[in-house]
N, C-alpha and C positions, 0 to 999 in steps of 0.2 A: 492402466491408470498412469497419468502423467505426473512426473516429479522432476525436480531440478537439483543439480549439485553445483555449488559454487566453489571455485578453486583459485588460489593466488598463482599467477604465472610470472616468470622472470625471464623476459626476452633479453637477448643480447643487444648491444648497441646497434648492430646492423639490422636486427629484427625490429627494433624500435623505429628505425627509419622506414622500414617496409610497412609496418603497421600505421605509422603516421600518414603515409601516402594513402592507404586505404581509408583511414579515418577522414582524411581531407576529401577524397572522392565521394564518400558517402555523404559528408556534410554539404558538399557542393550540390549533389543531386537532390538532397532534401530541400535546400533553400530554393533551387531552381524549380523543383516540382511544386513547392508551396506557392511560389509566385505565379506559376502557370495556373494553379488551381484558382487563385483569387481572380486572375485576369479572365479565365474562362467562365467563372461564375458570374462576373460582372457583365460580360458581353453576351453569353448564351443562356444564362439563367440556370445552369446546372454545373455539377462538379465533374471533373474528368474521372473515368474509371481507372483502376490500376492497370488494366490491359492497354488502355490508351497511352498511359505514361510510359509503360515498358516498350511500346511500339516506337517511341521517339528515341530510344537509346541507341539503336544501330547508326542512325544518321548523326547523332550527337557525338558518337565515338569516332566517326570519320572527321568531324570538325575539330574534335579535341582528342588526339591520339593517346594522351596520357591517361584518359579514362579507361582505355583498354589495356594498356601496358602495366599500369600501376595498381589496378584494382581487379579483384575477382568478379566475374560478371554477375554471379548470383547475389553478391553483396548489394549491388545497386537495385536489383529486383526486390530484395528483402526490404530495402529502404522505402520503395514504393508501397509495399504492403504495410509497413509501419505507419506511413503517412495516412493511408486510407483508414487504418484503425484509429489513428489519432483524431481524424475528423469525425468518425463515428462516435468516439467517446465524448467529443465536444458537444455534438448535437444531442446525444442521449443523456447529457448532464453528468457524466462520470469524470470529466476532466475539463481543464481550461482550454482556451483556444490555442491551437498549435502555433509555435513561435519559430522564427528563424534561428538557426543554431550558430553559436560563436565558438571560436577555436579554444577560448580559455575555459569553457565549461566542460562537463563530463562528455566524453566521446564514446561511441559504441558502434560496432558493426556485427551483423549476424551472418552466419554461414549455414544455409539450410541443409547442406550435404557435403560429402567429401572431406569430413573432419574425422580424424582417428585419435583415439586415446591409447597410447602405447606406454605401459608402465607409468612412470612419473613424467611423461611428456605428452604434449598435444601436437598433432601434425595438422597444420593449417595451410590451405592453398596459398601459394605465392609468398609464404613466409617460412615454412619448414617446421622442424621440430622445436617446440618451445618448452623449456623446463617448467614444471608445475608442481605444486604441493596439493595432492588430492587426498583428502582425509576420509572420504566415503567411497564405498565400492560403486563402480559403474556397472549397474545391473539393468539390462534392458537395451532397447534399440535407441541409438542417438538420433534425435530428431533435428535439433538446432543447437548450435554453439554460438554464444554471443560473447565477443571480446570487448572489454571496456577499459578505459583509463579514467581514474578519478582526478579531480582537480589537484589533489596532493601528489599525483604522479605514480600511483600504484596501478598495476595491471591485474585484471581478473578475467576469468573465463566462467561463464554460466552455461552448464551443459543440461539441456532439456532431454529427458529420457521417457520412454514408454516401456513399462515393465510387462505389458500385455496381460496384466491381471485385471479381472473385472472389479468394478467399484462395489464396495459393500453396500447392501441395502440399509437405509436408515431405520433405526429402531429406537423406540422411546422406553424400552425396558431397562431400567437401571436408576441410578441416582440423578435427581433433578436439582440443579444448583441455580440459585438466583444471584446475579452479580450486579452490584451498584458501583458505578465509576465515580470517582471524585478527585478533588485536588489535595486535600489533606491526607486521606487514605486513597491510594491509587485504586484499589478495589476493596469492596466489603462483600464477602461471599456467605451464603446461607444454604445448606443442603437439606434442611428439614429438621435436623437434629443439632448440628453444630454451626457456629458462626466464627469467622476469622477475618481479619483485615490485613492488608499489606500496605505499609507506609509508602508514600510517594517519594521516590529517590531524589527528585528535583535536580536533574542532571545539569541544567543550565546554571543554576545558582552556584554549583561547585566549580564551574569553569568560566564563570562570567568575568572575573577579574582578568584572567589570562587572555580571554577573547577580546576584551576591551583594550588591553595593552597592545596586542598585535594589530587590531583594527586601527588604532591610533597611529601606529607606525606606518601602516599601509596608506593611510590618507595623506601622509607627508611625502610619500615617494613620487617622483616624477613619472608621469604616464609614459609607457614604452621603454622604461629603463630596466636594466637587469636587477637592480635593487628592488624595484616594485614587483618584479616577477617572483623574487625570493620571498618578499613580504606576503604576497598573495598566497604562496604555498604554505607559509606558517599559519595564516588564518584558516586555510582549507584543512590543515591537519587538526586544528582545534575543533572545527565543525565535524570532521570525520570521527574524532574521538568521542564527541557528544553523541553522534548518530550511532556509533558502534555500541556504546554503553546502553543507550535507550533500546536498541534492537535486541541486545543480549538479554536485558531484563524482560522485555515483552515475550521473547521466545520461551524463556524459562517459566515465566508465570502462566502463559497460555498452555504450555505443556503440562504444568501441574494441575490446572483446572480441568483440562481435557482428559487427563488420566484418571482423575477422581470422579468424573461425571459422565453420564450418557446424554443428558439433556442439559443445556445451559440457557437460561433466560436472561436477556439483557435489555436495557432501555434503548429505544431508537432515539439517539440524541441529534438535535439540530446543531451540529458543531459549527457550521458556517454562520448561523445566526448568533450563537454564543460568542463567537470571536468579535462581534461588534461591541461587546461590553469592554470598554477601555480599561477598566480596573482589573479584569480577570483574563483578558485576551492573551497576555504573555504566558500566563500559567497554563491556560487551556491549550495554546499552540504547542508548547513543549511536551504536553502529555501524550500526544499521538494516539488518542483513543481509537480513531478509525483504523489505523494500522494494527493496533492490538486486537480489535474485533476481527479483522481479516485473518490474522494468525490463528485466533481461536476457532474461527469458522472452518479453515482448511484442516486443522488438526482434528476437529470433531468429525468431519466428513471422512477423513482417512480411517477412522475406527468405526464408522457407521453411526456416529452420534448426530445430534440435532442442535442447531442454534436457533432459538426463537427470539424475535425482537418484539418487545412490548411497545405499544404506541407512546410517543413522546409526551402526550397530554395526560397520560395516566398518572394520578397523584400519588406516586409511590411513597413519598416522604410524609404525606399528610394523613394517610389512612392508618387506623389502628389495626394491627394484625390479629387482634383478639376478637373485637366486636364489629369492626368495619366502620366505626365512626370517623368522619372526616374533620380534621382540625384545619379549618379554612384560614385561620389567622397566623399560621406558622410562617416565620420569617427566616431568612437565610442565616442569621446569626444564632438562631436557636438550635443547638446541637442535641439537646435532650428535652423532651416534652412529655406531658402527662395527659392521658385521655380523660376528657371530662365526663365520659359516659361510664367507663368501667374502671377508671382510676389506675390504669396500667401505665407505668413509666417506660418510655421508649427512647433508645438511642437513634437519632435521625437516620444514619446510614444503615444501621442494622435492620430497622423496620422497613427501610426502602428495599433492601435485598430480600427480605421475607415476602413483601408484597409483590415484588417483581417475579419471584419464584412462583407464587400462587397464581398470578395473572398469566404467566407463561404456561402453567399447567392447564389453566382454563382455556387458553387459546388452542392448545393441542387436544383438548377434550379429556384431560386426565384428572380434573377436579373442579371445584367451585371456588370462587373468590369469597372473601369474608362479607361482601355486600350481598351475597345470595343470588347473584346473576345466573342465568342459564348458561350451560356450556355451549360455546360457539366453536365450530370446527374450522372456520375460515381464519386466515392469518390476519395480522394487524395491517398488512399492506392493502388487503381487500377492503378493510373497514375505513381506511383513511381517505380523505378527500384531496389528496395531493394532485396537482395539475400534471397531467401526463405530457411528457416531452415527445414530439414527433421523432420518428426514427430517421436515420441517415438515408435509407432507401426512399422514404416518403418525401424527404426534402429534395432529392435529386430530380423529382418529377416536376417541380415548380419552374 
């Protein structure tokens, strides 16, 4: 099973220069390769393969000797691999179109081999031993080590490991929890017996004044000056503090839900479409629901659990969890409503979590919905009429 350990590293000034050279070489090869891809696609109607890009490297190193002296050879090959994956992700709808890299943004390089972890140090080719703070045990075979520098100037090492242990088989024997995501309450959970909610921390609201102040200073600095560079770092630090607080909250909450549940049912949200709502887009964007669901998914898989997604058009908030009556006139401002058929009073988010749980159980064949539908074993993805995106391999044939 693959896992990763992220560690903060503290290179010396000399090592920072050596790393900066490798970052620059990788960035140069990424930009050059991306330009070659677009040119080749326009003239020949297909994309270059990774092997074709790597075949150009020996001649390029003769023309530009610093590519050979300043950079480890496999860093450039790993860059070609990452570009190929970025194009695949773009065509299959998982990411945006690959862009050219700038020096001011986050930089990273990957070492597929020849990296060693010795105590509290990491040995990197062409750099040497770098001091590190490793808080987790390195157990397993080191596959890839990725070194990165954030816009605020911090260095990190992400160590990908293979512990050679088989993945646990998925099982639905255990507690089933329905999770409703929201803006007032970040989650509302129901496990069949108990319900609880977790308030939305609203990280941006707490740091908005500080961020606005630093961004105002940055806008007044002259481009290319040292004062602008320092102001940019201050803005990056605020954004980093925001991201760290949000990620810490998501990890703790997803760990809590995964530990308490064997099966978790969530609603498949159209987040990209929801962001078009100009009144709620800011609050939705800062919530990071997609990242939270990714964290929850891998934590459940690690223990053999199951994450099931309910179709986004399922009326979870409008269904009575007791009799199945649908309240079609429910508006967004109504947080509490009463069923006209059985006179049961419902809290909007609570009944949504209950209905999502019941629908998830029905999808997995573990129960029936309050509407009395038959049990279907196929997942919600097989039921949906989402337009399928052609794969990267199919597009290279055109």
